Backbone as JSON Lines, residues from 0, in Angstrom:
{"i":0,"aa":"M","n":[-20.85,-11.87,43.21],"ca":[-20.56,-13.17,43.78],"c":[-19.86,-12.98,45.13]}
{"i":1,"aa":"N","n":[-20.27,-13.75,46.13],"ca":[-19.63,-13.67,47.43],"c":[-18.22,-14.22,47.39]}
{"i":2,"aa":"C","n":[-17.39,-13.72,48.33],"ca":[-16.02,-14.22,48.43],"c":[-15.97,-15.61,49.05]}
{"i":3,"aa":"G","n":[-17.02,-15.99,49.72],"ca":[-17.05,-17.28,50.37],"c":[-18.25,-17.35,51.29]}
{"i":4,"aa":"C","n":[-18.39,-18.48,51.97],"ca":[-19.5,-18.61,52.9],"c":[-19.21,-19.71,53.9]}
{"i":5,"aa":"I","n":[-20.0,-19.73,54.94],"ca":[-20.0,-20.81,55.92],"c":[-21.42,-21.32,56.01]}
{"i":6,"aa":"R","n":[-21.58,-22.63,55.85],"ca":[-22.89,-23.26,55.95],"c":[-22.9,-24.23,57.13]}
{"i":7,"aa":"Y","n":[-23.95,-24.14,57.93],"ca":[-24.13,-25.07,59.04],"c":[-25.47,-25.77,58.9]}
{"i":8,"aa":"G","n":[-25.45,-27.06,59.15],"ca":[-26.66,-27.86,59.13],"c":[-26.37,-29.24,59.65]}
{"i":9,"aa":"R","n":[-27.33,-29.83,60.36],"ca":[-27.18,-31.18,60.9],"c":[-25.95,-31.32,61.79]}
{"i":10,"aa":"G","n":[-25.65,-30.24,62.5],"ca":[-24.58,-30.29,63.5],"c":[-23.18,-30.03,63.0]}
{"i":11,"aa":"H","n":[-23.01,-29.87,61.69],"ca":[-21.67,-29.67,61.14],"c":[-21.66,-28.45,60.22]}
{"i":12,"aa":"G","n":[-20.47,-27.89,60.05],"ca":[-20.32,-26.74,59.18],"c":[-19.3,-26.98,58.1]}
{"i":13,"aa":"R","n":[-19.36,-26.15,57.09],"ca":[-18.42,-26.22,55.98],"c":[-18.03,-24.8,55.58]}
{"i":14,"aa":"L","n":[-16.73,-24.56,55.55],"ca":[-16.19,-23.24,55.22],"c":[-15.71,-23.22,53.77]}
{"i":15,"aa":"S","n":[-16.06,-22.16,53.06],"ca":[-15.56,-21.93,51.71],"c":[-14.96,-20.53,51.66]}
{"i":16,"aa":"V","n":[-13.65,-20.43,51.41],"ca":[-12.98,-19.15,51.32],"c":[-12.48,-18.97,49.89]}
{"i":17,"aa":"A","n":[-12.9,-17.87,49.26],"ca":[-12.51,-17.65,47.87],"c":[-11.63,-16.43,47.69]}
{"i":18,"aa":"G","n":[-11.1,-15.9,48.79],"ca":[-10.27,-14.71,48.71],"c":[-11.04,-13.47,49.08]}
{"i":19,"aa":"A","n":[-10.4,-12.57,49.79],"ca":[-11.07,-11.36,50.26],"c":[-11.18,-10.31,49.17]}
{"i":20,"aa":"S","n":[-12.11,-9.38,49.34],"ca":[-12.3,-8.29,48.39],"c":[-11.4,-7.11,48.7]}
{"i":21,"aa":"Y","n":[-10.57,-7.23,49.74],"ca":[-9.73,-6.12,50.19],"c":[-8.31,-6.61,50.46]}
{"i":22,"aa":"G","n":[-7.41,-5.67,50.64],"ca":[-6.02,-6.01,50.86],"c":[-5.65,-6.08,52.33]}
{"i":23,"aa":"I","n":[-4.35,-6.19,52.58],"ca":[-3.83,-6.29,53.94],"c":[-4.26,-5.08,54.75]}
{"i":24,"aa":"G","n":[-4.66,-5.33,55.98],"ca":[-5.09,-4.25,56.86],"c":[-6.41,-3.63,56.46]}
{"i":25,"aa":"G","n":[-7.14,-4.31,55.56],"ca":[-8.42,-3.78,55.11],"c":[-8.3,-2.78,53.98]}
{"i":26,"aa":"A","n":[-7.15,-2.71,53.33],"ca":[-6.95,-1.74,52.25],"c":[-8.02,-1.9,51.18]}
{"i":27,"aa":"G","n":[-8.69,-0.79,50.88],"ca":[-9.72,-0.8,49.86],"c":[-11.1,-1.21,50.34]}
{"i":28,"aa":"A","n":[-11.22,-1.55,51.63],"ca":[-12.51,-2.03,52.14],"c":[-13.35,-0.9,52.69]}
{"i":29,"aa":"R","n":[-14.66,-1.04,52.5],"ca":[-15.64,-0.19,53.18],"c":[-16.45,-1.13,54.06]}
{"i":30,"aa":"M","n":[-16.38,-0.94,55.36],"ca":[-17.05,-1.82,56.31],"c":[-18.07,-1.05,57.14]}
{"i":31,"aa":"G","n":[-19.2,-1.69,57.33],"ca":[-20.19,-1.2,58.27],"c":[-20.28,-2.17,59.43]}
{"i":32,"aa":"Y","n":[-20.64,-1.69,60.6],"ca":[-20.72,-2.62,61.73],"c":[-21.9,-2.29,62.62]}
{"i":33,"aa":"A","n":[-22.3,-3.31,63.39],"ca":[-23.37,-3.16,64.37],"c":[-22.98,-3.94,65.61]}
{"i":34,"aa":"I","n":[-23.46,-3.48,66.75],"ca":[-23.2,-4.14,68.03],"c":[-24.53,-4.61,68.61]}
{"i":35,"aa":"L","n":[-24.54,-5.85,69.07],"ca":[-25.76,-6.46,69.57],"c":[-25.5,-7.13,70.91]}
{"i":36,"aa":"D","n":[-26.43,-7.01,71.84],"ca":[-26.32,-7.73,73.11],"c":[-26.68,-9.19,72.9]}
{"i":37,"aa":"S","n":[-26.02,-10.08,73.66],"ca":[-26.28,-11.51,73.57],"c":[-26.11,-12.14,74.94]}
{"i":38,"aa":"P","n":[-26.51,-13.39,75.12],"ca":[-26.33,-14.05,76.41],"c":[-24.87,-14.25,76.8]}
{"i":39,"aa":"F","n":[-23.97,-14.13,75.85],"ca":[-22.55,-14.35,76.16],"c":[-21.73,-13.07,76.08]}
{"i":40,"aa":"G","n":[-22.36,-11.92,75.93],"ca":[-21.66,-10.65,75.85],"c":[-22.1,-9.87,74.63]}
{"i":41,"aa":"K","n":[-21.61,-8.66,74.47],"ca":[-21.89,-7.9,73.26],"c":[-21.11,-8.5,72.1]}
{"i":42,"aa":"I","n":[-21.72,-8.53,70.93],"ca":[-20.97,-8.94,69.75],"c":[-20.97,-7.78,68.77]}
{"i":43,"aa":"L","n":[-19.84,-7.62,68.1],"ca":[-19.72,-6.63,67.03],"c":[-19.51,-7.4,65.73]}
{"i":44,"aa":"A","n":[-20.42,-7.2,64.8],"ca":[-20.3,-7.81,63.48],"c":[-20.01,-6.72,62.46]}
{"i":45,"aa":"A","n":[-18.99,-6.91,61.65],"ca":[-18.63,-5.95,60.61],"c":[-18.68,-6.64,59.26]}
{"i":46,"aa":"T","n":[-19.27,-5.97,58.29],"ca":[-19.43,-6.55,56.96],"c":[-18.93,-5.61,55.88]}
{"i":47,"aa":"T","n":[-18.55,-6.2,54.77],"ca":[-18.33,-5.48,53.53],"c":[-19.56,-5.72,52.66]}
{"i":48,"aa":"G","n":[-19.52,-5.26,51.43],"ca":[-20.62,-5.52,50.52],"c":[-20.73,-6.99,50.14]}
{"i":49,"aa":"R","n":[-19.73,-7.78,50.49],"ca":[-19.73,-9.19,50.1],"c":[-19.98,-10.15,51.25]}
{"i":50,"aa":"G","n":[-19.89,-9.67,52.48],"ca":[-20.16,-10.59,53.58],"c":[-19.49,-10.2,54.88]}
{"i":51,"aa":"L","n":[-19.61,-11.08,55.85],"ca":[-19.07,-10.86,57.19],"c":[-17.54,-10.88,57.13]}
{"i":52,"aa":"A","n":[-16.93,-9.83,57.68],"ca":[-15.47,-9.73,57.66],"c":[-14.85,-9.83,59.05]}
{"i":53,"aa":"W","n":[-15.66,-9.55,60.1],"ca":[-15.08,-9.52,61.44],"c":[-16.2,-9.7,62.45]}
{"i":54,"aa":"L","n":[-15.92,-10.45,63.5],"ca":[-16.88,-10.57,64.6],"c":[-16.11,-10.82,65.89]}
{"i":55,"aa":"G","n":[-16.42,-10.02,66.9],"ca":[-15.79,-10.17,68.21],"c":[-16.83,-10.17,69.31]}
{"i":56,"aa":"V","n":[-16.44,-10.63,70.49],"ca":[-17.35,-10.69,71.64],"c":[-16.67,-10.14,72.88]}
{"i":57,"aa":"H","n":[-17.36,-9.26,73.59],"ca":[-16.79,-8.63,74.79],"c":[-17.91,-7.88,75.51]}
{"i":58,"aa":"E","n":[-17.67,-7.47,76.74],"ca":[-18.65,-6.67,77.46],"c":[-18.62,-5.2,77.04]}
{"i":59,"aa":"S","n":[-17.5,-4.76,76.49],"ca":[-17.31,-3.34,76.18],"c":[-17.45,-3.06,74.68]}
{"i":60,"aa":"S","n":[-18.41,-2.22,74.33],"ca":[-18.55,-1.82,72.93],"c":[-17.31,-1.06,72.45]}
{"i":61,"aa":"A","n":[-16.79,-0.2,73.33],"ca":[-15.61,0.59,72.96],"c":[-14.42,-0.31,72.68]}
{"i":62,"aa":"Y","n":[-14.26,-1.35,73.49],"ca":[-13.16,-2.29,73.28],"c":[-13.3,-2.98,71.92]}
{"i":63,"aa":"L","n":[-14.5,-3.43,71.61],"ca":[-14.73,-4.1,70.33],"c":[-14.45,-3.17,69.16]}
{"i":64,"aa":"E","n":[-14.89,-1.93,69.26],"ca":[-14.64,-0.97,68.19],"c":[-13.15,-0.71,68.01]}
{"i":65,"aa":"T","n":[-12.43,-0.62,69.12],"ca":[-10.98,-0.41,69.06],"c":[-10.28,-1.59,68.39]}
{"i":66,"aa":"E","n":[-10.69,-2.81,68.75],"ca":[-10.08,-4.01,68.17],"c":[-10.37,-4.11,66.67]}
{"i":67,"aa":"L","n":[-11.59,-3.8,66.27],"ca":[-11.94,-3.82,64.84],"c":[-11.05,-2.87,64.06]}
{"i":68,"aa":"R","n":[-10.91,-1.64,64.56],"ca":[-10.11,-0.65,63.84],"c":[-8.62,-0.99,63.86]}
{"i":69,"aa":"A","n":[-8.17,-1.67,64.92],"ca":[-6.77,-2.11,64.98],"c":[-6.49,-3.21,63.97]}
{"i":70,"aa":"D","n":[-7.47,-4.09,63.76],"ca":[-7.29,-5.18,62.8],"c":[-7.39,-4.7,61.36]}
{"i":71,"aa":"Y","n":[-8.18,-3.62,61.14],"ca":[-8.38,-3.1,59.78],"c":[-8.05,-1.61,59.74]}
{"i":72,"aa":"P","n":[-6.79,-1.25,59.98],"ca":[-6.44,0.17,60.06],"c":[-6.56,0.91,58.74]}
{"i":73,"aa":"R","n":[-6.58,0.18,57.64],"ca":[-6.62,0.82,56.31],"c":[-8.03,0.81,55.7]}
{"i":74,"aa":"A","n":[-9.01,0.3,56.45],"ca":[-10.37,0.24,55.94],"c":[-11.15,1.49,56.29]}
{"i":75,"aa":"E","n":[-12.17,1.77,55.52],"ca":[-13.14,2.82,55.84],"c":[-14.26,2.15,56.65]}
{"i":76,"aa":"I","n":[-14.43,2.53,57.9],"ca":[-15.33,1.84,58.82],"c":[-16.37,2.81,59.38]}
{"i":77,"aa":"A","n":[-17.62,2.37,59.38],"ca":[-18.7,3.2,59.91],"c":[-19.69,2.33,60.68]}
{"i":78,"aa":"S","n":[-20.31,2.89,61.71],"ca":[-21.28,2.16,62.52],"c":[-22.69,2.29,61.95]}
{"i":79,"aa":"G","n":[-23.6,1.52,62.52],"ca":[-25.01,1.64,62.16],"c":[-25.41,0.93,60.89]}
{"i":80,"aa":"D","n":[-24.79,-0.21,60.6],"ca":[-25.05,-0.93,59.36],"c":[-26.17,-1.96,59.55]}
{"i":81,"aa":"G","n":[-27.21,-1.88,58.71],"ca":[-28.34,-2.78,58.83],"c":[-28.01,-4.23,58.52]}
{"i":82,"aa":"E","n":[-27.2,-4.48,57.5],"ca":[-26.85,-5.86,57.15],"c":[-26.03,-6.5,58.25]}
{"i":83,"aa":"S","n":[-25.13,-5.73,58.85],"ca":[-24.35,-6.26,59.97],"c":[-25.25,-6.62,61.13]}
{"i":84,"aa":"A","n":[-26.24,-5.79,61.42],"ca":[-27.17,-6.06,62.51],"c":[-27.99,-7.31,62.22]}
{"i":85,"aa":"R","n":[-28.43,-7.47,60.98],"ca":[-29.2,-8.67,60.61],"c":[-28.37,-9.94,60.79]}
{"i":86,"aa":"L","n":[-27.13,-9.89,60.31],"ca":[-26.25,-11.06,60.46],"c":[-25.97,-11.34,61.93]}
{"i":87,"aa":"A","n":[-25.75,-10.29,62.71],"ca":[-25.47,-10.47,64.14],"c":[-26.64,-11.17,64.82]}
{"i":88,"aa":"R","n":[-27.88,-10.78,64.52],"ca":[-29.04,-11.43,65.11],"c":[-29.12,-12.89,64.7]}
{"i":89,"aa":"E","n":[-28.83,-13.17,63.44],"ca":[-28.86,-14.55,62.95],"c":[-27.8,-15.4,63.65]}
{"i":90,"aa":"I","n":[-26.62,-14.85,63.83],"ca":[-25.52,-15.58,64.47],"c":[-25.84,-15.86,65.94]}
{"i":91,"aa":"V","n":[-26.39,-14.87,66.64],"ca":[-26.77,-15.08,68.04],"c":[-27.84,-16.17,68.13]}
{"i":92,"aa":"G","n":[-28.84,-16.11,67.26],"ca":[-29.89,-17.14,67.27],"c":[-29.33,-18.52,67.06]}
{"i":93,"aa":"F","n":[-28.37,-18.64,66.15],"ca":[-27.74,-19.94,65.91],"c":[-26.9,-20.37,67.11]}
{"i":94,"aa":"A","n":[-26.15,-19.43,67.69],"ca":[-25.26,-19.76,68.8],"c":[-26.03,-20.23,70.03]}
{"i":95,"aa":"I","n":[-27.2,-19.68,70.27],"ca":[-27.96,-20.08,71.45],"c":[-28.89,-21.26,71.17]}
{"i":96,"aa":"G","n":[-28.89,-21.74,69.93],"ca":[-29.65,-22.93,69.6],"c":[-31.07,-22.7,69.14]}
{"i":97,"aa":"D","n":[-31.44,-21.45,68.85],"ca":[-32.79,-21.17,68.37],"c":[-32.99,-21.67,66.95]}
{"i":98,"aa":"T","n":[-31.91,-21.71,66.17],"ca":[-31.97,-22.23,64.81],"c":[-30.9,-23.3,64.63]}
{"i":99,"aa":"A","n":[-31.19,-24.3,63.81],"ca":[-30.27,-25.42,63.61],"c":[-29.41,-25.27,62.37]}
{"i":100,"aa":"E","n":[-29.8,-24.34,61.49],"ca":[-29.07,-24.16,60.24],"c":[-28.74,-22.68,60.06]}
{"i":101,"aa":"M","n":[-27.65,-22.44,59.38],"ca":[-27.22,-21.07,59.13],"c":[-26.3,-21.04,57.93]}
{"i":102,"aa":"E","n":[-26.45,-20.02,57.11],"ca":[-25.52,-19.79,56.01],"c":[-25.11,-18.32,56.05]}
{"i":103,"aa":"V","n":[-23.82,-18.08,56.18],"ca":[-23.31,-16.72,56.34],"c":[-22.33,-16.41,55.21]}
{"i":104,"aa":"P","n":[-22.59,-15.4,54.39],"ca":[-21.58,-14.98,53.42],"c":[-20.42,-14.35,54.16]}
{"i":105,"aa":"I","n":[-19.21,-14.65,53.73],"ca":[-18.02,-14.14,54.42],"c":[-17.08,-13.47,53.43]}
{"i":106,"aa":"D","n":[-16.31,-12.53,53.95],"ca":[-15.3,-11.82,53.16],"c":[-14.07,-11.7,54.03]}
{"i":107,"aa":"I","n":[-13.25,-12.74,54.04],"ca":[-12.09,-12.79,54.93],"c":[-10.84,-13.2,54.15]}
{"i":108,"aa":"R","n":[-9.7,-12.81,54.68],"ca":[-8.41,-13.21,54.14],"c":[-7.94,-14.47,54.88]}
{"i":109,"aa":"A","n":[-7.35,-15.42,54.15],"ca":[-6.87,-16.65,54.79],"c":[-5.75,-17.27,53.97]}
{"i":110,"aa":"T","n":[-4.71,-17.72,54.65],"ca":[-3.71,-18.56,53.99],"c":[-4.31,-19.95,53.83]}
{"i":111,"aa":"P","n":[-3.73,-20.79,52.97],"ca":[-4.25,-22.16,52.84],"c":[-4.25,-22.91,54.18]}
{"i":112,"aa":"F","n":[-3.22,-22.7,55.0],"ca":[-3.18,-23.38,56.3],"c":[-4.3,-22.86,57.21]}
{"i":113,"aa":"Q","n":[-4.47,-21.56,57.27],"ca":[-5.55,-21.0,58.08],"c":[-6.9,-21.53,57.63]}
{"i":114,"aa":"A","n":[-7.11,-21.56,56.32],"ca":[-8.38,-22.05,55.8],"c":[-8.62,-23.5,56.2]}
{"i":115,"aa":"A","n":[-7.57,-24.32,56.18],"ca":[-7.71,-25.72,56.57],"c":[-8.08,-25.84,58.04]}
{"i":116,"aa":"V","n":[-7.41,-25.06,58.89],"ca":[-7.7,-25.09,60.33],"c":[-9.12,-24.6,60.58]}
{"i":117,"aa":"W","n":[-9.47,-23.48,59.97],"ca":[-10.79,-22.9,60.22],"c":[-11.9,-23.81,59.71]}
{"i":118,"aa":"N","n":[-11.67,-24.48,58.59],"ca":[-12.68,-25.42,58.11],"c":[-12.84,-26.58,59.08]}
{"i":119,"aa":"E","n":[-11.73,-27.06,59.64],"ca":[-11.81,-28.15,60.61],"c":[-12.56,-27.71,61.86]}
{"i":120,"aa":"L","n":[-12.35,-26.47,62.28],"ca":[-13.11,-25.95,63.42],"c":[-14.61,-25.98,63.13]}
{"i":121,"aa":"C","n":[-14.98,-25.65,61.91],"ca":[-16.39,-25.63,61.55],"c":[-17.04,-27.01,61.58]}
{"i":122,"aa":"T","n":[-16.24,-28.06,61.48],"ca":[-16.8,-29.42,61.5],"c":[-17.02,-29.94,62.92]}
{"i":123,"aa":"I","n":[-16.52,-29.24,63.94],"ca":[-16.72,-29.68,65.32],"c":[-18.18,-29.47,65.68]}
{"i":124,"aa":"P","n":[-18.89,-30.52,66.05],"ca":[-20.33,-30.36,66.33],"c":[-20.59,-29.48,67.55]}
{"i":125,"aa":"R","n":[-21.74,-28.87,67.58],"ca":[-22.19,-28.12,68.73],"c":[-22.15,-29.02,69.97]}
{"i":126,"aa":"G","n":[-21.63,-28.5,71.07],"ca":[-21.55,-29.27,72.3],"c":[-20.3,-30.14,72.41]}
{"i":127,"aa":"A","n":[-19.43,-30.08,71.4],"ca":[-18.2,-30.88,71.4],"c":[-16.98,-29.96,71.39]}
{"i":128,"aa":"T","n":[-15.83,-30.51,71.73],"ca":[-14.56,-29.78,71.66],"c":[-13.5,-30.7,71.07]}
{"i":129,"aa":"R","n":[-12.41,-30.1,70.6],"ca":[-11.26,-30.86,70.13],"c":[-10.0,-30.15,70.56]}
{"i":130,"aa":"S","n":[-8.97,-30.93,70.82],"ca":[-7.69,-30.34,71.18],"c":[-6.99,-29.81,69.94]}
{"i":131,"aa":"Y","n":[-6.06,-28.89,70.17],"ca":[-5.27,-28.35,69.06],"c":[-4.53,-29.48,68.35]}
{"i":132,"aa":"G","n":[-4.02,-30.44,69.13],"ca":[-3.31,-31.57,68.54],"c":[-4.2,-32.42,67.66]}
{"i":133,"aa":"E","n":[-5.44,-32.64,68.09],"ca":[-6.36,-33.43,67.29],"c":[-6.72,-32.7,66.01]}
{"i":134,"aa":"I","n":[-6.91,-31.4,66.09],"ca":[-7.19,-30.62,64.89],"c":[-6.01,-30.73,63.92]}
{"i":135,"aa":"A","n":[-4.78,-30.63,64.45],"ca":[-3.59,-30.76,63.61],"c":[-3.55,-32.11,62.91]}
{"i":136,"aa":"R","n":[-3.87,-33.18,63.64],"ca":[-3.88,-34.52,63.03],"c":[-4.94,-34.61,61.94]}
{"i":137,"aa":"R","n":[-6.08,-34.03,62.18],"ca":[-7.18,-34.14,61.23],"c":[-6.9,-33.41,59.92]}
{"i":138,"aa":"I","n":[-6.05,-32.4,59.95],"ca":[-5.71,-31.7,58.7],"c":[-4.4,-32.23,58.1]}
{"i":139,"aa":"G","n":[-3.89,-33.32,58.67],"ca":[-2.7,-33.96,58.13],"c":[-1.4,-33.29,58.52]}
{"i":140,"aa":"R","n":[-1.4,-32.52,59.62],"ca":[-0.21,-31.84,60.09],"c":[-0.02,-32.13,61.58]}
{"i":141,"aa":"A","n":[0.22,-33.39,61.9],"ca":[0.21,-33.86,63.28],"c":[1.17,-33.11,64.19]}
{"i":142,"aa":"S","n":[2.26,-32.61,63.68],"ca":[3.25,-31.93,64.51],"c":[3.03,-30.42,64.59]}
{"i":143,"aa":"A","n":[1.92,-29.95,64.05],"ca":[1.72,-28.51,63.93],"c":[0.68,-27.96,64.91]}
{"i":144,"aa":"S","n":[0.58,-28.55,66.1],"ca":[-0.44,-28.09,67.04],"c":[-0.22,-26.63,67.45]}
{"i":145,"aa":"R","n":[1.04,-26.2,67.56],"ca":[1.31,-24.8,67.9],"c":[0.85,-23.87,66.78]}
{"i":146,"aa":"A","n":[1.1,-24.27,65.54],"ca":[0.66,-23.46,64.4],"c":[-0.87,-23.44,64.32]}
{"i":147,"aa":"V","n":[-1.5,-24.55,64.69],"ca":[-2.96,-24.59,64.74],"c":[-3.46,-23.58,65.76]}
{"i":148,"aa":"G","n":[-2.8,-23.51,66.91],"ca":[-3.18,-22.53,67.92],"c":[-3.06,-21.12,67.41]}
{"i":149,"aa":"H","n":[-2.0,-20.85,66.66],"ca":[-1.81,-19.51,66.1],"c":[-2.9,-19.19,65.08]}
{"i":150,"aa":"A","n":[-3.24,-20.16,64.22],"ca":[-4.31,-19.96,63.24],"c":[-5.63,-19.74,63.95]}
{"i":151,"aa":"N","n":[-5.83,-20.47,65.03],"ca":[-7.04,-20.31,65.83],"c":[-7.15,-18.88,66.34]}
{"i":152,"aa":"G","n":[-6.05,-18.35,66.84],"ca":[-6.03,-17.01,67.4],"c":[-6.2,-15.92,66.36]}
{"i":153,"aa":"S","n":[-5.94,-16.23,65.1],"ca":[-6.06,-15.22,64.04],"c":[-7.41,-15.28,63.33]}
{"i":154,"aa":"N","n":[-8.32,-16.12,63.82],"ca":[-9.66,-16.22,63.26],"c":[-10.37,-14.86,63.38]}
{"i":155,"aa":"P","n":[-10.79,-14.26,62.26],"ca":[-11.4,-12.93,62.33],"c":[-12.89,-12.92,62.65]}
{"i":156,"aa":"I","n":[-13.53,-14.09,62.6],"ca":[-14.98,-14.12,62.82],"c":[-15.32,-15.15,63.91]}
{"i":157,"aa":"A","n":[-15.09,-14.71,65.14],"ca":[-15.38,-15.54,66.31],"c":[-16.82,-16.02,66.25]}
{"i":158,"aa":"I","n":[-17.08,-17.13,66.9],"ca":[-18.4,-17.78,66.99],"c":[-18.77,-18.43,65.67]}
{"i":159,"aa":"V","n":[-18.73,-17.68,64.56],"ca":[-19.09,-18.24,63.26],"c":[-18.09,-19.33,62.86]}
{"i":160,"aa":"I","n":[-16.8,-19.02,62.95],"ca":[-15.77,-20.05,62.93],"c":[-15.51,-20.34,64.4]}
{"i":161,"aa":"P","n":[-15.96,-21.49,64.91],"ca":[-16.03,-21.71,66.37],"c":[-14.69,-22.07,67.02]}
{"i":162,"aa":"C","n":[-13.79,-21.11,67.04],"ca":[-12.48,-21.36,67.66],"c":[-12.59,-21.58,69.16]}
{"i":163,"aa":"H","n":[-13.73,-21.22,69.76],"ca":[-13.93,-21.5,71.19],"c":[-14.03,-23.0,71.47]}
{"i":164,"aa":"R","n":[-14.22,-23.83,70.45],"ca":[-14.33,-25.27,70.64],"c":[-12.97,-25.96,70.64]}
{"i":165,"aa":"A","n":[-11.9,-25.21,70.44],"ca":[-10.54,-25.77,70.51],"c":[-10.03,-25.62,71.94]}
{"i":166,"aa":"I","n":[-9.52,-26.72,72.5],"ca":[-9.08,-26.72,73.9],"c":[-7.69,-27.34,74.01]}
{"i":167,"aa":"G","n":[-7.12,-27.24,75.21],"ca":[-5.81,-27.84,75.46],"c":[-5.89,-29.35,75.49]}
{"i":168,"aa":"A","n":[-4.74,-30.0,75.36],"ca":[-4.68,-31.46,75.35],"c":[-5.19,-32.07,76.65]}
{"i":169,"aa":"D","n":[-5.09,-31.32,77.75],"ca":[-5.56,-31.81,79.04],"c":[-7.0,-31.4,79.34]}
{"i":170,"aa":"G","n":[-7.69,-30.86,78.36],"ca":[-9.07,-30.45,78.53],"c":[-9.25,-29.05,79.06]}
{"i":171,"aa":"S","n":[-8.16,-28.32,79.26],"ca":[-8.26,-26.96,79.8],"c":[-8.65,-25.97,78.72]}
{"i":172,"aa":"L","n":[-9.23,-24.86,79.15],"ca":[-9.58,-23.78,78.24],"c":[-8.37,-22.87,78.09]}
{"i":173,"aa":"T","n":[-7.9,-22.73,76.88],"ca":[-6.7,-21.94,76.63],"c":[-6.88,-21.08,75.39]}
{"i":174,"aa":"G","n":[-6.12,-20.02,75.31],"ca":[-5.88,-19.29,74.07],"c":[-7.07,-18.7,73.36]}
{"i":175,"aa":"Y","n":[-7.96,-18.01,74.06],"ca":[-9.08,-17.36,73.37],"c":[-8.88,-15.86,73.37]}
{"i":176,"aa":"R","n":[-8.86,-15.27,72.19],"ca":[-8.57,-13.84,72.06],"c":[-9.47,-12.99,72.94]}
{"i":177,"aa":"W","n":[-10.72,-13.37,73.06],"ca":[-11.7,-12.53,73.75],"c":[-11.76,-12.8,75.25]}
{"i":178,"aa":"G","n":[-10.95,-13.73,75.72],"ca":[-10.92,-14.02,77.15],"c":[-11.58,-15.36,77.45]}
{"i":179,"aa":"L","n":[-11.02,-16.06,78.41],"ca":[-11.51,-17.41,78.72],"c":[-12.93,-17.43,79.26]}
{"i":180,"aa":"E","n":[-13.35,-16.34,79.91],"ca":[-14.72,-16.31,80.42],"c":[-15.73,-16.37,79.28]}
{"i":181,"aa":"Y","n":[-15.44,-15.7,78.16],"ca":[-16.35,-15.74,77.02],"c":[-16.33,-17.11,76.37]}
{"i":182,"aa":"K","n":[-15.16,-17.71,76.32],"ca":[-15.04,-19.07,75.79],"c":[-15.88,-20.02,76.63]}
{"i":183,"aa":"R","n":[-15.79,-19.9,77.94],"ca":[-16.55,-20.75,78.85],"c":[-18.06,-20.53,78.65]}
{"i":184,"aa":"R","n":[-18.47,-19.28,78.53],"ca":[-19.9,-18.99,78.35],"c":[-20.43,-19.63,77.07]}
{"i":185,"aa":"L","n":[-19.68,-19.49,75.98],"ca":[-20.11,-20.07,74.7],"c":[-20.23,-21.58,74.79]}
{"i":186,"aa":"L","n":[-19.25,-22.23,75.4],"ca":[-19.29,-23.69,75.52],"c":[-20.43,-24.13,76.42]}
{"i":187,"aa":"E","n":[-20.68,-23.41,77.49],"ca":[-21.78,-23.78,78.39],"c":[-23.13,-23.62,77.69]}
{"i":188,"aa":"I","n":[-23.29,-22.56,76.91],"ca":[-24.54,-22.37,76.16],"c":[-24.74,-23.5,75.16]}
{"i":189,"aa":"E","n":[-23.65,-23.99,74.59],"ca":[-23.73,-25.1,73.63],"c":[-23.89,-26.46,74.29]}
{"i":190,"aa":"G","n":[-23.75,-26.52,75.61],"ca":[-23.87,-27.78,76.32],"c":[-22.59,-28.58,76.37]}
{"i":191,"aa":"A","n":[-21.45,-27.93,76.12],"ca":[-20.16,-28.62,76.17],"c":[-19.59,-28.54,77.59]}
{"i":192,"aa":"D","n":[-18.72,-29.48,77.92],"ca":[-18.0,-29.45,79.19],"c":[-16.99,-28.31,79.09]}
{"i":193,"aa":"A","n":[-17.16,-27.29,79.93],"ca":[-16.3,-26.11,79.86],"c":[-14.9,-26.35,80.37]}
{"i":194,"aa":"G","n":[-14.63,-27.49,81.0],"ca":[-13.29,-27.85,81.43],"c":[-12.74,-26.93,82.5]}
{"i":195,"aa":"R","n":[-11.42,-26.92,82.62],"ca":[-10.76,-26.08,83.59],"c":[-10.31,-24.77,82.93]}
{"i":196,"aa":"S","n":[-10.05,-23.79,83.73],"ca":[-9.76,-22.47,83.17],"c":[-8.43,-22.4,82.43]}
{"i":197,"aa":"G","n":[-7.43,-23.11,82.91],"ca":[-6.12,-23.1,82.25],"c":[-5.49,-21.73,82.29]}
{"i":198,"aa":"K","n":[-4.4,-21.58,81.55],"ca":[-3.68,-20.31,81.47],"c":[-3.26,-20.08,80.03]}
């Protein structure tokens, strides 16, 4: 049984997190990964036997590999994984609009608050954005916009959980782990107003 999944269809997504198969820092995990070129940069997808555990975007393969190993220092990690490559191709196809539906098995750790924030991110339609404050209001924590930003930044599977769709209250692009240029590229590909660069 999978630890969880993300389903997208008709413009909206739904996240289900059932607990990870591994401990803190990837303890007990065996992960395979693959790197794929995309219109918005290279993506590295890493999976366990139960699903997608990590996804990052950057121009440098070495940088992505370093970040993966830093996030999961206690995991056994190896490159050249076929399932990771298959998922990466599916995710790129969905991100660029070639497919309208996607279901991705996931194997991630999440606190209840993180899960609530990440699920709300999944409901943001393609081509739309929401402020951190609006996301906080929608999960019933109106005063927690800063905590929402922190949960956004701790999202382990970029693009799949679309944290790039969260923006500042003034419409600026802020707080993307992989860099604002990648956030801008993703939003432009989706047809969203990329806003101002912000800081």
